[in-house]
N, C-alpha and C positions, 0 to 999 in steps of 0.2 A: 291421409291424414287421421280420419275420425278413428280408421284402427290401431293407429300409433297413440290416442289418447286414450282410448279404451285399454289398450295394452298398462300406459303408466298408470292410468287410476288401480287399474288391477295389481299391479306392482305394488304400490301405497298402500293399499287397502292389506294387502296380503304382508306387508311388510307391519303395518300398525297390529293386526292379529298374531302375529309373530310376535310380536316385542307384547302386549300385553297377556299371553298364556305362557310368556316366560315369564312375567314378571308374577303372574299370576302363581306359579307353578314356585319362585325364590319366596314370594310372600306366605305361600304352605310349608314351604319346609323352618322359616324364620319362625313363624305362630304357629309352631308343630304343639297341641298343646302339652304333652309331658315332656318330660326331660329327658336329654342324652343321657345315652347309658356308657359307661367307661368297665372295661373286664379287666381283671387283672390275673394272669393264670399261675399255675403252681408250679412245684419243683420239675424240672424239667422240660416245662410247657412253654409255649406260644399263643399267638393267636389264633391256632389251630383250634387248639377245646372251646374257641367262639365264634368259628365259622360256619357249623350247623346253627344255632340260635342267630346268630345274626341274620342269616335267611330267613328265618321263620319270624321274627320281628320285623323284617323289611315286608313279610309278605303280610303281615300284618298291619302294615301302614306306617311302621317305622319309617324315616326318611334313612337314604342309604347315610349321607351327612350327620346324623345322630349317634351312630353306633362307631367308637372307639375302641382301642385295647392299647394297655402299655404294657411293654414286651422289656424284659429284664434279664441279666445272668441270675438263675436262680442258683446258683453254688457260692453267690458274692465272692466271686475270683476278679472280677473287672467291675461288677458294681457294688458299691455296699450298700445297707440299707438305708443311711441317709440319702444317699443318692439317689436312690429309686424314689424316695419318698420328694426327692427336691424335684426331681422329673415328673413325678403326680402333680405338684402345685402349679409348673408348670403347664401338663396338659388340661389341668382344670381352666385355669385361666384362658386357656386358647381356645375352650369348648366353647368358654363360656363366652366369648368375644365373638365366635366364629357363627354361632347359633342363638345369641342372643336370652340365650336361658341364664335365669339367676340363679338356678342349681343344676344341680345333675346328681344320678345316678351311680352308684358301683357295684359293683359284682365280681369278689373272687373265689376260689377253687384251693382248695387245699393249701401250699403255702401262700396262696394268695390272699388268704384269709389271714393270715400273721402280717402280710405288709400292710395289709387296711387295715386291721383292728388296730396297730402301734402307729396306724399314721391318723385313725378315730380320735387316738388317744388326747389329741391336739385339740381343745377347745375351738381354735381359729380354724383348725383342717376341718375339724369337724362342720364347722359350720354354711357351707355349700351343698354339703352333703346328704338330698332328701330322702334319701333311699338305700338301704346296704341290705345285698345279698349272699348269706354265708355259704358257701356250697360245699361238705362235705369237708371240712377244715379244722380250724381252732373253736375252742369251745372257749363261752366265754361266762361270768359269774351274774352281768348285765348290760342293756342296751351297748354297744361301743359307743363311744361318743356324744349317747344318748339319740343314735339315730335307729328309728321304726326300723328293722332287720326282719327278713325273712331267711330262718337256716333250713335247707336241704342237706337230708343226709341218706346215703347209700344204706340199705339194709343189710347187704353183704359189705362194711366197710367198717371205719374207726368209731364210728359213733358218736355222738356228742351233744349238745346243750347251749341254745343262748338264751341266757336269762331276760324275761320281760321279752322275747323276743318270739315270733309265730315259726313253731319249730314242725317239721313235715319229713317223715324215712318214706324215699322211695321205694315200693317193696321190689323184691328181686334186683334189685342192680347194684352193680356194684361202683367203684371211688369216680372213676375218670366219667362211667358213662352216665352216672348222675351228673354232671355237666352240662354232657351235649347232649340228652334224650331227649324227646319231645314230649314225656308226662314232667316233666324238670318245667320245661318251656313254659307249660300251660300254668304250672303254680310260680313262675318270674312273672308273664305276663299280666296274671291276674294284681298281684301284691303291688307293683310298679305302676298299673293302670288302671285299676279298679275295676276293670272291665273280662270277660271272657274273649277270649280269642276268638275272631273268626275260625281260624283254623288252628290246629298245631302239625299240618303237612309244611312243607315247603313247597311250595306253589310254584310250579314251573311257569315261567315270564308269557308271555302273550306275544310277545314278540320274540322271530328267531334271531335275531343279532342281542347279543347281550357282552358286559363287559366283565374282563376280569382283570384282578390287579393283587399284589401283592409284597412279598417279600420273599429274597434268596440269602439264607441268613445261615452261620455256623452255627451246630451244636454244640450245646445248650448254649453258647454266648448269648446268641438272639444281636450278635453283627455281622452287618453286613459281610459278602463275598466280596472282598474290596477288590476290583481288575477284573474280572470273571466278567462274563456276557451268559445273557439267558435268549437264546433261539426256543421257540413256539412251534412245531409242526403238527398239522392234523394228519390225523394217522386211521388207518383202518382198523375197524375195530376187530374185524374176523380176523388178522394177522398183525397186526401193530408195526407193521409197514407204514413206512411216512406216503403220502399221497404224493409229493414232491418234491424233488431234489432241494430248493431254497425254503427256508423257514416263510411262516407266517407272519411272525415278529421277532423283532432282535431289540434287543437293552441291554446298554452297558450298565455294570451294576457297581457302584459306589460302599462306601464303608455304611450307607443308609440299610444300602441292600431292597432300597425299595425299587418296581418294576409295573410298570402298566400305564391306564386301562389298556388293555388287549382287547378289541372288539372279535369277539368269535360267534360262535353259533352254540345254541342251545342244542342238548342232544349228541352232539360229537364227541369224539375222541381227541385230544391232544397230548403231547409228548413233550414236558418240559426239559431242555437242558441247560446245566452249567459247564459253561463251555470255561475250562484254565489248560495253562500250560501243564501238561502231562497226564491230565484226567479228563473226562467229561463225565458228569452223574446225571445219568438221565432219571425224569420222574414222570410218571406216568400215573392220573385221574381218571374216576370214570367219569361221564361226561356232565357235564353241568345243569342245571337245571334253569338256572336264574342268575342277575349278575352276585358277583362274589367277589369282595373284595378284600377276603380276609386268606387268600392263599397262601399256604407257607411250606417253602422249600428247602427243607432242611439239610444241609452238606456238612464233611469235615475238612478240615484242612489237608492238601494233597500232599498223603504220605504222613499226617497226622492223625488224633482223634482216634476213633474208634477203629478204625480204617487202618489203623496203624499195625492193629492186633488181629487182622484177618487175612489169611492165608489166599495167594492168588495165583491164575496160572494161566496161559494164552487158552488153554484147551474148557475152561469152566466160565459159567457164567456165576456170580456174586450177587445174592438179590434179599432186599429188605422189604418186607410188606409190613405196613402199618396203616392202622387207623385210631380213631379217639373213642374207642369202645373195646373192655378188655374181650381178647378171645379166651373162653373158657375149655378148658380138657381133661377135667378132672371128676366129672360127674359120671355117673353110671349111665345117665340116659341125657338128652340136652344139651348136648357140649356145640359147639361151633367145628366147621368141617372147611380147611384149607385146605385144598387138593392140588398141588404144583406136578405137572408130570404124570397126571395118576396117582400120586402119595398123596394119604393126609399126612398133615406134618406138625398138626397139633395135638397133645395130649398131656397128660396130667404130671408128667416133668417138667413142662418146656411151658404150660399155663396153666398150674394152677390160681387157686383164688388171689393164694397169699402174694406171688409171684405180680398181680395186676399188668399184665401182658398186654400192651397194646403193640409193641414191634416185634417183630421177630426174624434174625438175621439167618441166611440160609445160604452158608458156605461150603467147600471140600475140604474141611480142615484136612493137613499135610497132602494138599494136593493129589492124594491116590487115585481119584476115580469112585473112593467108594462111600458108600453113608452110613451112618449107625443115627436112629433118631431116640435111641432109651435114654440118654442122658443129653441134656444141653449142655455145652460150652462153655467151663466155669464164668469164665473173663467176660463174656455177655451177657450169663444170667444173672449175674451179681449187679448189672446196673441198673438202675430205676427202670422200672416198667419195661423193661426191655427182655429176650432170651435169644438162642442163636444156637443152630443145630447145622452137626455136619452133615451136609446134603450137598450132593455132587446131580450139578446140572450141569451139560454140555454145552461147549461156546463155539460157535463160528468167528472164525478168524472178519469176516464181512457180516456178521450180525445175521445172516438171512435165513436162521433156522427161528424158532416159533418155543415160547415158554407159557404153556397152557397152567392159567390158575381159576380158581372156582372156588368161590367163598361160601357156603351153605352157612346162613345164621342159627343159631342156637333159639328152640323156641318151635311151636306148633305150627308156623308156617312154613318153616324151611326155605327162607326166598334165598333167594340164589342171585351173586352178580358173579359177573365171569371178565378175566381179560386174556388179552391175548400179548403179550411183547415180543420184539427180539431177541434175541440169546447174545449178549454186547462182551464179548470176553475180558473176565475180572482185572486182568494186566492192566490194563488202558483205560477201563468203563466199570463206574456203579449204577446198580439201576436200583431205586425204590417205584412199588407199586403201594398209592394211597387209595384202601377203600372207603366210598364213604362210611358213616356211624351210622347208616338212615340205609331204610330200604324202603324205596315208594312204586309198586308196582314193577314191572319184569325190564330189568339193567341189563339186559345182556345185547350182545353184540346184534 
């Protein structure tokens, strides 16, 4: 009887303690001293260009619940500018309600700066905006909406100036890189908080268990892959093969595209598969360091979009390699190297500064088992931030073979990232490999 009373008392104390710390955590988030932050991407963009910065903000004390993204169709075929502005109205209202903040901070990249500058032109809309960050986008003669402004410009970019703002050029960086780099983050954090960041690195979680969430969307419309299913598998980093036949998580995708959170593990390799009738799209990412709620899985309609213009065959794998930092290929020295099955596929023809290449499509044009890297495929090279080459990658009917990828970053360090993935046949399967736009330590399997 005495033992039972002790157990009950201990249970009550633990319950009260849990409630106290849960309330304290909620209080801390509700009363976080800095404004919540909303990112607006540029042309052919998504929340992907905010993914690394969100983890850096989180590493420096920003609650996950204070970080937001406005996504839209940057071709304005689905969304008009007025529609985008109205959705931003709603998002700001929701952010104020959920966080208790009177004002918000906003930052835009490239075309996103046009979206925000035209939005801030309305005094009523500018009123709840405390700070604005303009990333390598449109210039302005004066502060947009009279809101304090930080303008970050890529040294190897379009250049520009915001009158009355703090204008900083990021040395040695290009257009997309300026949105995602650690150097830019330091300026962003200092401007928004008045403090120096504790770190510009993405701090690995102290816990092995992390949460992963995001959207599966049609590129570049940023609308959900309605009616599909997302399956997540843990894979062997050395072979790319699944560790178990059944997925660790499975999500039905609707028109929102939202999925997660998935409870995964830090430092492990995962395969994300968008399953649809007629095609599976396999997406492979570098191991996660911490909670990541801005994962974007981009695809095209089955039989449509970019995929409709690419040759397929049962004997070849088609591959998309992407990261949110330009690939450089035109310098005499200091280029990136992307080695696929032993051959470097980055060169001056497909990855010049002018092309701002962040995604490389590799497929066997005409399905003749021959490769030609001397000139990019014209259709693919004409798309924003994209290039493509005739490159033959043998496939296996059961994807039992392996495609080996090694990315060696430009610069003195020559940091290396590696992937090993199955060689899925292109008649039924697409493959995307997402390299990080940062390298911290040894990321090899």
